N, C-alpha and C positions, 0 to 999 in steps of 0.2 A: 200403616198398614207400611208395606216395602216391599217393591216388585223387581224386579234385574232384569231390563228390557233395553237394550246396546249401555248398559253400563249403566241404567240408571236409578236412584232410587227414589222412587214418588213415594209420600206418605199421606199420607187421610189422617185429619184433623179432628178428633173425637172429643168429647169428653171436658169441652169449654162451655162458660159458664155467660152469662149473662145476659139481656136480651136479642138475641141473635135474627135477624132481618130476614123477611121474606124472601123467600126465591124470587130473582126477576132474570131481565136479561136488558142492554144497553145500554149499565153502570157503570161509571167510569169511580175510578179507585188511586188512590197517590201512597205514598206512603212518607210517613217524617219519624225517621229514627226506625223504634221498631212499633211502631201506630201504625196501622193500614187505614184508612179517614177514604169511603164508599159513600158518595155518595149518587141518587137519580136512579133510575131505570125502572122496568116495569113491569109488569105481570097481573092482569087486573086492576089495570092503577096503573097514573107514573107517580112512584113516590116521591115525596118530598123531603123524606129522614136524613140526617145526617148519622152515619151508622161506623164506630170505631173499633176495630178489634187490635188488643193487645199484643203484637207476637213472643211476650216474653211471657206472661203470664197467663198466657190463651183464655184471655176476659173480652167480650163483645161489652158495646155500655152507649148509650144514647150521650151524648153530651146538652147542656142544657143554651141550648145556639140564644143568642141575640140577636138583635137589629135589623139589616133586611134583608129579611127571610125572604129565600128569594123561592120562586116556587116547582116545583118539580117539575124534571124534563128527564130526557133521555136520549141517549144517542147527540152525549153536548160533548165539550170540550171542560178539559180537567187539569190542570199542571199546580207543579207545587216551586213557592219559592222560596227557601229557606221554609220559616211555619207559618203563610202565610200562601193560600190556595187561589186559584184564581179557574171561573167557574163561566163559559160564554156557549150560546144558542143554546141546540137544541130543539127538542119537541117537546113542547110544553102542555096538549091536548092534538092526538086525530088529527090530522092536517093541519097544523097550526102551530108552527116556529118559532123559533123567539130569537134572535139579535142582541142581547142584553149579556151584561157585564157583569159580576158579582165577586167580590172578595170576602174571602174569609181571612180573617185573624185568627188561626188554632191558638196561640198561646191565650186570648179571650173567648174564642167559642166567637169570637163577632161577625158580623157578617155585613157586607156592603156595598149598595147599586152602586158603582162609580159609569162617569161619562165622559168614554177618552176622544178626545177632537176626532174632528174628519178627517180625511186624510188632505194636503192638500190639493191635489189633482185628482179628481177622481169622489167617487161614493163609498161614501164605509160599508162594512160586511153585512150581505142580505140577511135579513132569516133562513135561518139554514137547520139541519142536524147529520148526522157521521162524518163530519168534516176533521182536522187533525191537527191539534191545535199544543205546539211544542215550545220550551222552553227551554233560550240558549243563555245564557248574560244578566241581559238586562233586558232582553225581547224575546216576546211569543212570537211563534210562526203560525197563522191561519192561512191554511190549504184547500180548498174542494169542499168536498157535500152535498150534500139536497137542498133544492131550494121549491117551495109550490110556487109555482107561475099564479095560479086561479086564487083568486084575492075569497072563493068564498071555500075555509077548509073544510068540507064539506066535500068538495068539488076538487080534487089532488093533480094537481099538472105537473108531475116532474119534472125536475133540471137538473142537468147534471153540471154539478161548476169546475172550476178548474183558477179561478183565480186563486192572487201572494195575497196577504198582507201580513206587515208584523206590526205589531205592539209594541210602541219602548215604555217599560216602566220606571216607576217614581224608585226611591229607596226607601224598601223598607213597606212602606203605602199608596195605595192613588198610582195612576198612570198618568201616561203625557196625553198618547192620543197612535195615531195609526196611520199611519205609513204605506203607499203603493211599494214596492224597491221595483227599483228599475233590472230585473234578470238577464242573460247571454244566454245561449241554446233554444232547444225545445222544453216547450213547459210540459209538462204529463196530460196526459191525457184527462177530461173530466170524470170524476171519482167521484163515490160517498163509501161508506165503511172500511177506507185503507186505513192504512196506521202511517205514520208517521215517526220515529226515532233522532235522536241527534248524537252521535263522538266524533270523540274527536282523540283521536292518537297523538302518544303522552311523547312520542319521539317527533312530529311535527308540529305539533298546535293545531293543526288546521281544521278548524269545524266541518262537520257535511252533513246534510239533511238528507233521511237515507227515507223515500216510502214506497210503500210494498200495497200491491195486492189492489182490492177495492171492487165496486161495482158501478156501472156503469151500462148497463141494459145486460150486457153478462157479467159476469164473476174474470180476475184477472189475477194475474200473478209477473204480472213484472214487474222489474226495481230501477228507481230510478236518483238518482245521487243526488243535491245540490251541495256547492263547495258557497258556504256561507259568508266567505271574507268576499267570492269574490262576484259572489251572486248568481252562477253560471250552475245552468243542469244542464247533465248528460246521461247520460246508459253508462253506465258500468258492464262490463264486460264481469261476466260470474263461472266457478264452478263447478261442479257437480251438480247434481240434481236437484233443479227448480222445483220445489211444491207447489203443487198443482192451483190452479187458480183458485183465490178466495177470498172472501170477507165477512165482514165481522168474526175477527181475527182479530189476534193481538200479539202485540210485538215489542220486547223489552230487552233495555243492552244492558247485561253485566259483564262485567272487562272488555274485552272486546267481543264481543258475541250479541250477535243480536236474536234474541228468542223468541221463535213464531211459533204460536201451541192454538188449532180448533180451529172453528170459522166452517161455513158452508165452501164447501165443495163438490165437483161435479158429480153423479150418480155412476158408480160403474156399471156395463153391464158386458158382464161375457169377456171380462177383462179391460173392457172397448171402455176408453170413458166420453159419457154424452155430447153428444154438442150440446151449444150453448142455451139450445132451446126446451133439455130433454131437462130429467132430475134430481136435485140437487138434494143434497144430503149434510147435514154437521158430522166435522169429522175427530175427530180425537186425533193426530198428526201432529208431531213435535217435530221440528227442522230448526236449525240455529244457522246463520251468517256468519263467516267467521268477515270482522268489516277491515283488517287489516291483507287477509287475504281475495276476499269477496269470494268464498268456497261455501257453500251448500253441504251440507251434513246432515244427512235425516236419521233421526233420533229412535222416531216413529211416524214407519208407513203410514198410506191414506185408508192400506187394504189392513191395518193387523191390528185383528180384533180379541177384544180380551176379556174372559167370559170371567176371570177370577176374582174382579174390583181388587186390582193392584196397584192398577191407572188408572188415574181421573176418564169417562167416560169424554164421548162426543160432544161439542159442545158450541157452539155458536152467538154473541152477544154476552160470552163472560167477560170479566175485567183478569188483570192479572196483574202484578205489581211484584219488583221486585223490592227486598229488604237485605241490604247485603251481598252476600252473593245468594242468596234464598229466592227461590221465585213460588209467589203463593198466586194461588188462581180459587174465585170463587164462581159458584153461581153460573148462569147460561143456561142457554134453551139446547131441548137435545135434540128438538125438531119438532112434527104437527104430527096428533095424533086427528087421521081423518076424518075415522067416524066420528067425529068428534068437534074435529073444527076448532080447538084448536093450542097454542103453543104450552109444552111439556117445560119446566122450568127442576132444573137439576139445587140442589138442594147443598150438596159440599164442600168440602174448604179444601183446600190439597196442598202442600207444598215439596219444591223438589230442592235438595243443597246440590250444585252447578259445581262446584267445587272446595277440595279440603278445607277447608277451615284453616287460620294463620293463627302462629305462633305464641299464647299467651303472652303477659311478660312473663319477668322471673318471679320462682314464687316466694312468698313474703311470711316473714316469723309475723306469727300472735303471739302466740306465745310460746312457751317450754319447760319441763319439767326438767330434774334427771333420766324420764324414761318416755318423755314424749313428746312433742311437738303442736303446736295447733299453727296452719299453715292459711295462706290465699293464694290468690294470684288474679290479675285484674280479668273480668266475665271476658266471653267474648262475644259476641252478638252471633244468635242462629244456631247456638251446637248443643248438642247431644248433652254430652256429659264430659269429661274430663281423666284423662292417664297421667296417673301418678307415678315418677319414679325419683325414686332413692339410690344413692350408691357411698359405701360405709368407708371411711377410714377407717385403721385400728384405734381403738385408743389413746388420748390427748394424755397426756402430763398434767394434772393443775399446777398452776401458780398460786400466788396469794395474792388474796386481791385488795391488795393498796394501793391506793390510786399517788401515784408517785415512784412504788418500787413495783408499780407492775402487777393491773390487777387479774380477778381471771376471765376467760373467754367469754363469761356468761353473765346475761340481760335476764333479772327479773321485775317479773312483775307481780302486786298482786292480786290479793284477793277479789281488793274492792272497785274495780274495773279502771277504766280509762282517768285521764290528767278531765276533771270536770271543771269547767272554766266560765269564773261570773265575771261579767263583766258591769258596769255600769252606763249611763249614754255617755258619759266622756270618754270612751275607750278611743283608743286613736285609729282603731278599726272600724270600716265601714260596710264589710263585704257581710250579707246575710246568711245566713244556715236557711237552708232548705226546708221547711216543713215537706215532710213525707205522711203519708197513711196509704203501703197499701197487703191488699189483705192476700190472703198464702194459701194454699193449701194447708193442710195440717203431712205434716213432713219430722218423723221422729230422728229421721238424718238424712246425712245426702250423701250416702250410698247408691245406686244404682241398686234397689234390688231381682232376686231373682227372680227367671223366667219374668220377666215386664221391660214390654218395646219399649225401651226412651223415645220417650215424644217431647214435645218443648215442652223448654223450660220453664220454670213455676215461679221461676223467682227474681224476674230482668228488672229494673228499673228505667220507665223513661228519663232515659237522657238525651237531653235538644243541643244542638251547636247553635248558638247567636244569643242574644241581648232577652228574645223574647221564646219560653218554652210554648208546648204544650202540654195544658192541663186538662189534665181528666178529673171528673169525681173522686179515682182512688191514685191520682197524683197530682199533689200543691205542691205549688214550685213558682220561687219565689222569681224577680227578673233576675236574678244572678246569673251574668252569662255562664254558660256550662263548660266552657272549651275546656279537652282537655291538649297539652303537650305536653312533649319533652323537654326540656328545658339543654343545655349543654355537659353535664353534669350525670344526665339519662333518669331523671327525677321526671312523674311524669302528677300533674295536677288532678285532682280526681273528685265529685262531687255528689257523696252516697252516702246512704244511709252504712254508719260506721258499727265496728263493733268494742277493740281495745287500742290502748295505748301499742305506741309500738314500741320492739327494742329490736337495739343491732347493739353493735361491738364490734371492736375490733380485737389485736390481740391485745391489750391491755387496756380498755374499758370498754362500756356500750351505756348506751342509755333507749328510755323509750319515750318518740317521737313521736307528739302530735299537733294542731296547730290549735291557733282563737280566735274566737273569729268574734264580731260585736253584736252583740248575742243580747242586752241588756239582762241582766241576773240571768241570765237558761244555765240551766248545766246542760253541759257538751262532752260526748268522748269523741277526744282522739283516733283517730284510725290503727291498724296497727301496719308496715311496712318495713321491711329490712331486707339487706344483701352485703350479710357479709357471714363471721362466726358471730354468731350468737343464742342466749338460751333467754328462758326466763321463768318465772311460777305463773299458778294458775290465775286468770285474770275473771270478773262476774263479766255482764255483757248488757250494758244499759239502753235505753229504748231511746237517743235519742243522737244524732248524724255530726261530726262536719267534715268540711272538707282536712287533709291529711297530706304531708309529705312522708317520707322514706328518707333518713342520713345514717353514712356509716362512719364513727368515729375510732380516730387512733390520737396517741399521746398517753401522755402519763399526767394525774392531774396534780398540781402542788397546795400546800396550805397555807402559805403567806396569803397576806390576802390583796400585796399590791404583786402578786407573783402571776405571771402567762401561764395558762395551758392553751396547747397548739394540740389540735384534733385537724385528722382529714379525713375530709368526706373524697369518698371512695368516689369516681366518677361511674362504677357498674350496680350502682347501688341499683333498688329495685324499685318498679312504679307501684305506684299505691293504685289498691283494687277496689271496688266492688263489693260491698259483703253486706248483708241480711242478718235482720235477728231471727233468733232461731233455725238457724241453719248449724247446730254448731252440730259436727260429726257425730258419732258415736262409736268411738275405733274398737269396742268389740263386739258393736255386731255387726262389724263388717264380715266376717268371718264367714256366714250365709248370706251376705247379700252381693253378692258381685254373680253373675251370669253367666251360663258357655253361651246364650243368645245374643250377652249386647254387642252393641255392633262393630263389625272387624275390624283390622285394626295390625297395623303391621308387627311383626317382632319383633325388633330392628335389637341386632346382636349389637355390641358397641363393648370395643377394644382401645380408647388410650390408655396407653399406661396400663393394658391388665386390668380396668376395669369393667365390672359388671353391675349394669344398672336392673333391678330390680323394683318388679311392680308394685306398689301401697294400696293402690287396685284402681277404678273407673268410679267417676265422681259426678252426680248430677249434678254442681254447683260448687262453683268457685273457691269453694274453704271443705280442709280435713283436716282429724286429729288426728295423726302416726307416732305410734305407739307398735305399732307393727310393721314386716313386711313381707313379701312371700315369697319362700325357693323354689326356680323353679328350677325343674327334670336337668339332670343333664342332656338326655337326647331331646329336651326340648330346647334347650338351648344351645346347643349343636347344629338343628336342623332350620328355626329358625329366619338365619339371615338365608337359607334356600331359598326362603319360599316369598312370593313376591305381599302373599297379604293372610292371615290365618288368625282362625278365631278366638277371640280372649280365652284362655286356658278357666279351666271349672274351679275356684279359687279355695273354694271345699276342698278342696283335693289334694292341697298343697300342703307344703310346711310350711307355719309363720317363724320368725325372728323378731325376738323383741330389742327395743334399741338399750343402748349402755348410757352409763351417767359420762360425760365430761368426752360426746366420742364427736365426734367431726361430722356430719354428713349431708352431702349436696342435691339435690333436691332440681326435675324436671319435670314441664308438664309440658302436654298435649292435648290438645281439644280434639273432636271428635265429629260430628255430624256424618250423613249419610254418603256420604263419598269416605269415607272410612277416617283413618287418623290425620291428622293436619303434621307438623314440625313439632318437634319439642324449642322449647322457650331456650336463653339459657341458663347455667348453672348457677341457683344459692348455693352458698355454704351456712347452714344450724350446724349451732354444739349444745347438745343438752349442758345440765346444768352441773357443777359441780357443789355437792351438800355442804352448809356449814355457812355459807354467806345472806346480807339480811338480800331481803328483797327489794325491788326500788316503789320507791314513794307514791301515791297515790293520790288520788282525787284532784287534782292539782289544780287552784282559782287566785286566776287573777282577778282585780278590782281596783278600780279605778278613782287617784282622788284629786284636788287640784293639782298636788306641787308634787304627787307621787305617786305610788301604783306598791298596795298588798298585795304577797304573796305570800296564798299558803298552802298544805297539804296534808295529805292521811299517810300514818306511821304504815313500812310496807307489811303488807298479812302475815308474812314471811319473812316477819325476821329473824330467826334461828340466833334467837338468843337473844338482849339486854341491848337496844338501840342505846347505842353511847354518842350518838350527837348525827349532825345533820350538817350537808357541804350546800351551797345554791352558791351558782354560777350564773354572768353574763360575758356571752358571746359580744368581744371589742373592738372596738380600730384598732388594727397594727399593722404598719410597715409587715409584716410577713408574710398578711394578706392579698397585698401589691402585688409579692415573689409568687404566693399560688394561692389566687383564690378559692382553692378549696381546704382551704387547711384555717379551720377556724381557733378563732385564738380566745380565751378563756381569762377572767380574772373573780375567785372567789368572791361572794358578796356579804355571804355567810355563813357563819360556822357558830351552834347548838343546838344543843336539848331541843328548844321550840321549834311547833313544826308551822311555821311563818314569818315572815319575816318584811322588811319593809324594802320597797327600790325608791333611792331618793331619785330628783330631778338629775340632780348634777351625775350621779349615775347611769342614767337612758341617757342621759346625753353623750357619751362616751359608746354607746352602745352599737355595734356593728350591725347595719341592715342587710341580713344574706335576701340575699336573688336567685337564689339555687332556682328557684322554684317563684312563687309569689312572694313579694318584701315584706318580710319574717324579724322582727326580735329574738331572739333562741336564749331561752330560760333552760338550766338539769337540774338538778337537784339530786342531790345520794346519801344514800346512810350508811350509818357505823355500828358494827356490830364485835364485838371482841377479835373476829377474824380478820377484817378491817373492813375495804367498806367493797359493797354492794356497787351492783348496774346505778346508774345513772336515768332518771325520769326528765326526757329534752321534751318543750313546748315551746310551739314554734307563733310568736304573737303576732300576725296577721296587721300590715301596717297598709295606710290608705297613703298610698305613695301617688297624690295628685300628675305628677315626673317618671311616672314609671306605669304607665296607662296598660301598655305593649305587656308589663311585664302577668 
């Protein structure tokens, strides 16, 4: 559900699956990638379970935690450092507070009670609740809270605190100890149930902590700043309207803004704010502080009533957490029912996209036919759909498909699927392939259906930075580091379920590209990615997944075994993408699968070289089968550039244009969230197939022996006639690589009718190790029929290069 309030579009999450936690207040939440992890809080007793919500799959689950499981607590400190979480203090039962410190290794769901050293001067923090606990670098900063002066938990004597501690962390696991920093300036006044965030400006690199509001007998709305480098407290001057005094609110940093939501605020009477000892109420007000300009901007006022249920209701003691640029809010209490003298807790989960999504990666080709493409792109977190557009060139003349004499701009994949790579335990690489099991809702296709409001993506996977990943029952992950990084040539590594081998091509040759991992005789399927003029035939889907890279090739293949073949790797090659099984789009269903109620977007009119971009459609997931595109009416085109934003047209009313064989098409894609359509990706070019040439060999297998490797493959599923011979090539070291590192040089190591060959140790000793992504030895295999050679299947055999651990 959405509401337009101050330009905001809140959405209430519904239809989630799994064990939903009971409503509560005083709980805390952190995010590890797309996982929201919630602990503690109370409502008819203090909760001690750890709940996890996967924002990508819309699932709740209860991980099986072990170790020193902490007791339930509320109003505690809760911070996340990579994949470990620290819990400090809180109320463990009425009137009894804690100063215990626990660490959770979320990669193993392992709890451990840690005992930091006491400060060299002074005492360690006393038991407390309602304190702030903030992380920056390898330090946690503890400020304030509420202590009980009485030793009798039934006789609560509150004492508000303004002490300030620093907790040094050990790398990965464990802590060093507490210290009491020497600070300058005036300390903030004692308080509890305040908020504290840390923000570091990119241009200045000067980290600062901001404390806002809280409770000290009365509620506060003062803002305090701590310069962490100089340990100096100050009261920054602010512009705009300061939010009302409040406590039990939340504050989250997204970009350069501190978003403040909810809490207890003064009850207004006749337009006047009550005195400090007057009535108080929960609020649904929403503001942000621009941390660069220190200006307050009100988004939802304290007095704004929302009777349409299109905004989160008033609440305090809720949790709020940022997942990317999306803000999630869950539960909390909405006040007291005085007749019953008890608190009423909310059960709802909301999110708000705070800015438009970034541009996705370039569109990448999975397969092509004479009149269709299957394409994909990198998944963008927390989006509701993708707008895919194309621009068509006029048909391109075909060329002979013979290596050495100019191959066609085609790249054909067999229907057998991708390169299935078998390795023995003696494989040269030790990169594990993650085994992931993800439950998906039933999806007939990837296109947003008519009259259905887009909600959370249902098929994203857990992707964790660092050497340890969070492992949920639905996400079984090895210890392999899941780092995504672009190298100098624009490639990006990815670790996710893959569908198909890649097709890449250039004006003269093309290849299917996959990566080989040490899987000990497991069959794996390379991913698909490409950025150049390419095409391929159909390919089937298998269940296994590997990491892959894209590459683009250029140059001629020669037949002499001792001759060298050069291929240029284009620097603008596409990045690899995450793609899920069972997400193939049935283009035949797209005619009535687009809705005028899909998220609003800007109808940009592109006039570069008189090009017109046409909509392929809006897709929920990050892949699509494209066989048609929509022709917008001329009046729509002429008016679209005059509008800031416009509703997506009703595609059912538009004419469609089929794709043509042998034609170059340019693609771009943009992500859509509650704020609208983000910027478009870089442009990719693909070419539909030219009939008659053989497809690429498939199901490539590599088996390691003592002194050689066995390379085998399956014939193309689309031979387009009789296969006359196969050629296998190995990328070798060459002085040309020193002059142009992006230009791979290949030597043919096999030519014949057999679908297997032996690569000797002598040949391997001359192999070039490609570092465009992760170190790998590159093979290519192609088939020839009466018309000539078709595209090659390229396989990157990952190498365990201890000297290249940074790659």
